[in-house]
Structures are given as structure tokens and as C-alpha cells.
N, C-alpha and C positions, 0 to 999 in steps of 0.2 A: 510454387503455385499452392494456394490453399486447398486443403482436403475437401472434397465435395461432401456436403451434408446429405445423408441418406434420408429421403422423405419418410414421414411417419406412415405406418400402415394401420394405425389405431383410430383413424378418423375416416368416416365415410366420404367426407368432402375431399380429403386427400386421395383416397383410393380411386375415386371416380373423376379426378381432375382431368385426366386425358381420356375419359370414357363417356363421351357425349351421348352415345346410343344405349347406354345402360347395360353393358355386358356383365357387370357385377350383379345387377339385379336379376339378369337372366340366369346367372350361375345359381344364385340362391333360389330362383324360381324353378329349378330342376325338380324339386320335391313336388310342387303342385302340378308341374308338367307330367310327371310320372303317374300321379293320381288320376289325371285326366286321361292319360294314355291307357291306363288299366280299364277305365270305363269304355273307351273307344274299342279296345280289343274285345271286350266281353259283348259289346253290342253290334259289332261288325257283322254284316251278312256274308257268310262264307258259302262257297259253291259246293254242290254235291260232286265229289270226286269221281271222275269217269274211269279211272284206273287206280289200282293199288299203288301207293307211293313207295318207290324204292330209294329215292334220293330227294333231298330238299336243297335248294340253292337260293341265295339272295344275291342279286346282281345290282351293283351300285358303286358309287365313288364317294370319297371324302366322308363328310359327316353323315351322309345318308347310308353309308355302308358300315360305319364304325360299329354300330350295334350288332351287325351280323357276326362279327368275330366273337362277341360275347355269347351270342346264341349258339355258335359252333361249339364253344367250350361247354355249354350246358348239354348240348346233344351228345358230345363225346362221353359224358358220364351218365346221362339220363334219357337218351333218345332211343327210338326204335329203328332208326335208319341213320344214314350219314347226312351231314349238313355242311355245305361249302359256301364260300363267299367268292363271287366272281367280280373282278374289277377290270372289265374289258369291253370292247365294242361287240364282241361275239360271245357265244356260249360254247362250252365244250362239245366235241363231236358226238359224244355218247348220249347227249340229252335227247329225251323223247317222251312219249306219252306217260311213262311211269315216273317222270320227274315233276316235282312241284317247284315252280320258280316264282319267288317274290321279287318283283321289279320295284326297286326302292329309289325314288328321287324326290327329295323334299320339295324342290321347286317344280318338279314335273317337266323340266326342260334340259336335264343333263344329257348331252349328246351321246355319250357312251352308253348310258342306260336305255335311251330310246332305241339305239341300234341293237342292243342286247335283247330288248323286248321283242323287236321284230324277229330276231333270230330264234328266240324261244317259241314264239307263235308259229313260225314256219316249221319248226321241228315237232310241232304237235304237243308241246309240253303243256301241263296244267299251270295256268298263270294267275297270280293275284298281284295287283298293283297296290302300292302304298305311297301316297303322295298328298301334297296340299292342293294340287291343281295342275295346270299346264297341259302340254301336249300328251303326257303320259296318261293323265286322267281321261282326256278326250278319246284317245285311241283305245284304251281299255274298255270304256263304256261302249264305244262303237263296235268293238269286237266281241262284246258279251262277256267280258271277264269281270270278276269281282274286284271292287276297288275299296280299299280302306282309306278313308279321307281323314287327314289330320290338319290341325290349324296351321296356317302359314304365317309369314311375316317376320321371321327372325333368322339369324344366320344358321345354316344347316348344322354346324358343329355344336350349337346349343340345343338342337332338337333331337338328340340321340334317344331320349325317352319316347318321343312320338314315333320315331322310326324303328325302334327295337321292340318295345313292349307289345304293341298290337300284333307284330309278327310272331313273337313267342307265344302269346295267348292263342293266336290262331292255330299254331302247331299243337298246343295243349288241347284245344277243342276238336282238332282233327285226330287226336289220339296218337300223335307222333312223338310226344315227349311228356315226361312226368309233370304233374301240376306243381307250380311254384308257390312259394309263400309270399304273396304280394304284400300282405300287411307287414311282414318282416322287412321287405325291401323299403317300404315307406318309412318304417321306424328307423332303419339304418341311415337313410338320408336326412331325416329330422335330427338325429343325433349328430350328424356331420355338420349341419348348420350351427348347432349349439356349440360345437367344438372348434370350428374353423372360421366362423363368420367374423366380420370386421369388428363386432362388439367385443370379441374376446381379445384381451391385451396381448401384445407381441410376445412377451416372455412366457405366456401360457398357451400360445396358439401354434400348433405344429406346422400349419400351412404357412404362416408368416415366417416362422423360423427357417423352414426349408427354403422359402423364396429368398430370404436374406443370405443364406449359405450359398445358394446357386447364383446369386447376383455377381456378375463379372466373371463367371466360370462357364465352361462348356459342359452342360449336363450329360452324364452317362447313366442311363436308366436300365438297370438289370432286374428282370423279373425272375423269381425263383419258381421255375416250372412253367409249362406252356400257358396256363391260365393267367398267371401273374405277368408273363411276357406280353399278353394281349393288353393288360392294363398299362404296362410300361410303354407300349406303342401309343396308346391313347394319351398318356402324359406327354410323350414326345410331340405328337401332333398338336396338342393344345398349347404347348410352349411355342411351337412353330407359328401357329396362327394368332394366338393372343399376344405373346410377347415379342414376336418377330425375331426370335433368336434360334440359332442352330442347337440341336440336341440329338443325341443318339440313343437307341434302345436295342436291347437284345434279351435273350432269356437263357437260363440254365435248363438242361445241360448242354444245349447246342453250342453256346459261346465257348465252352471249354474245349471244343474240337477245332476251333479256328481263330476266333477273335482274341483269345487269351495270348496268342503269339504276337499279335500286333503291338501289345504293350511293351514288348522287349525293346523295340526301336522308337518308341514314342517320343523320347527326349530329343530325337533328331528332327522332330516335327514341331509345329507351332501349336499353341493352345494350352490353357490351364484348365484341367479337368476336375470335376466334382461328381462323384458317383452317388447314386441312391439305390439301395437294395429295396425292391418292392416284394413283399411277401404276403401271401394270403393266410398264413398261419398253418399249423399242423404239417410242416414240411418234414419229409423223411430225414433220418440221420445222414443219408448219403447226400441229399440235396443241400442240407444245412452245411455239411462239410465242404461241398463244392463251392458254395458262396463264400464261406469263411476263408478257405485256402486261397481262392482267387483274389479276394480282397487283400490278403496278406502279400501275395505275389506282386500286386500292382500298387500297393499302398503309397510308394514313394512318388508315383506319377498321378495317382487318382485316389484320394481319400474317399471314404464312403460314409454316408448316413443311412439310416433304415426307415422305411415307411410301412405301416401295417394298417389294416382296417381297425376301427375302434373296437376295443375288447368286448363291448356289449353286443357286437355283431357276430356272435357265435352261432350262425345259422347256416343257410345253404351257400353253395359256391356263388350263385348269382348275387346274393345279398353282400357277400364279402367283396366280390369284384366291383360292384357298383359303389360300395362305400369307399373303397380305396381309389377308385376312379374319381369320385367326387372330391376327395382330398386333392388330387392332381389338378382339378379344375380351379380350385381356390389358389393353389400354388401358382398356376399360370397367370391368373388375374393379378395377384400381388406382384409377381415378377414383372409383368407388363408395366405396372406403376413404377417399380424401381428403375426401369430403363426408359421411362417416359414414352411408352408406346401406346397408341390407341388400339385397344384390343379388338375393335370391331372391324376396322378396315382391312382389306386383303388386296392391295394394289397389284401385286405380281400375278395373282390368280385372275383378277379381273382383266389385266392386260392380255394374259395368255388366252383367255376365252375369246376376247374380242379378235385377237390375231387369228385364232383357229377358225373363227366363223367365216373367214374369207377363203379358207382352204377347202377344196373339194374332198369328198369322202373317197 
């Protein structure tokens, strides 16, 4: 059989051949989205808090909740209280009047989030909804809660800027977290487009090179430290949804206490693995050694490449996380083209939602 010719990634026409809804353009548009999201966050009408906030939560699923993990990482280093992400129909038992709950559903119709909204309301929590519309917006307005409205009409996984940035700015304005360098965030994303866009030739484009290396392999995405592990998980989800491929993610140091042993018997299983080390930079000697030694131990089964934020992004944690995340977005779009997948459609998720709509609560 003749060897299949790999499609070029150096032509916009080629990259978008299986992309009728413009997912590549939405990827590039993340910069403008974040610029708009900053304006929304600064202009949003916020409530007068009735109680001192002891904990902050974001409840949501999928793309609507993805940004919450990034906010949690920022709070861990720069917040005045804890921040957690809830992905369930209910809220934790301890939630009450001293909890601030952001109910995040891009469509406004996510059933788990609507259920969690009711739980937060019934527990007397302070609630802010963030959505483009739907039942969540209607219920929040009716119940007298603040609503942060964002533009709708695109897949939720492409709307992370809309769903994350206004929440983080709201927390800034409420005095719950340190002010972020938003101009640096925008600068980092602009640099990403210049480095990873389709106009940059394959041999000079880290996103295209990584997509080509991952093509035909099972991606294993390891983040160096908890914040980089969040980015690794986002890469995994983008590969799942855009390229319709399986991928796995984990983070150091946790994976050294369990998953590292799974590689001992991996040759007895199926799959050809390709690892990517994701690092935000300035890793401690211990963390650097963990990653290096682990990669040496499993090199025969899973070779590794490395991915970092652009060197110009020597700014805050948020800037570096978003820059490295943006690289993963481009990788997933290019990988989708290599496997001839439509990056917009999500048939399995659509089927599941339809089937669940007939199931009682």
C-alpha cells in the first residue's frame, strides 16, 4: 500500500478543509475575545456582598468550567480565601451565606449547573451568574442575583476567555485576589498568534511540529507542578473535542506516586505513546529532576517532547498559563486536520445530552 501523504499545515485552505464552522478562526480570535472579556468584567454590575466571603466557588461543566481551574491556580498564590471548582448537580454541604458561588454556563441551559444554582440559592449562598442567556440568566434575574452577560453563539470550549476573565476581574473588584496584568495577558496571546498561526511555516512553528509528532500516537501530557497540570488537562480536553482523539494528562509530583508504576507493564497493553512535558518555567530543581528521571524511566515506551510559554512571557502565572494553553489550542486544531476531523462537531456529547433529557432527575 502507498504511504499516505500528510496534508500540509502551511495553507489556511488546507487547515480549514474539514472546518466549515471556522474553529481555526475562533482559535485565533481568542485574543480579541479576551480583550472583550476584560471590558465585560470591568463594566459588570456586581452585588453588595451581604456577608464576608470565606470561600469562592465556580460551578459548571466542560468549557464553561475550564477557566475556573485557572482561577483556582491564581487564588492559590494570590487570593485572600480559597477558590474551588464544582462539577456536579449539587453543592458541597458546607456551602452557606459566607460562600460566593459563580454559576457558569455558557449556554445557560447546562442541566448540572442549573441544579447546582438551585442548591446554592437554597443554601443562602451569595450567587453571581455568568452566561450568554438561557434559563440560568432568566432564573438569576428573577431571583435578584447579579448576572454577567457574555456574547453567545460559539462552542463553549472556545469561550474560555468569556467564562474566565470576567469572574477573575469580579474577584479582583471584590478584593478577593490580587490585581492581574491584563495588558501582559493580551500581549502574550498576541505573541502566540505570531508564533503559532498558520502563516508561520511548519519547520518554524512549534504548534505544527508538535501536532505532527503527536499524529498517530496516543498523547501523554505531563504538567510540571499543579498549575502546569491544569494546562495539561486543558490540552487533553482540546484534543478530545477538536481532534476526536484519546489523550491522557497528569501532573508532577502526584504522578510519581502512582502512574509511574503503570509504565512498567505498558508493553503488555496496546497503544503507541508520545509524551509532552508542559512547563511554565522557573521549576524547582526537585521538580525538574522528577520530570527528567521519569522521562528516562519510561523513554522506551513513551518518548517526550517539551512545551513552554514563549520566552517573552516572563510575567505572572496567569500570563504564562494562558500562553501555554493557547499553544495547545493550535496543536489540537492542527492535529484535527491531520486526522481529517471536523473540530466543531461533538456528536457523542450531543447524543448523550439528548438521551439524558428523557431521564428524570
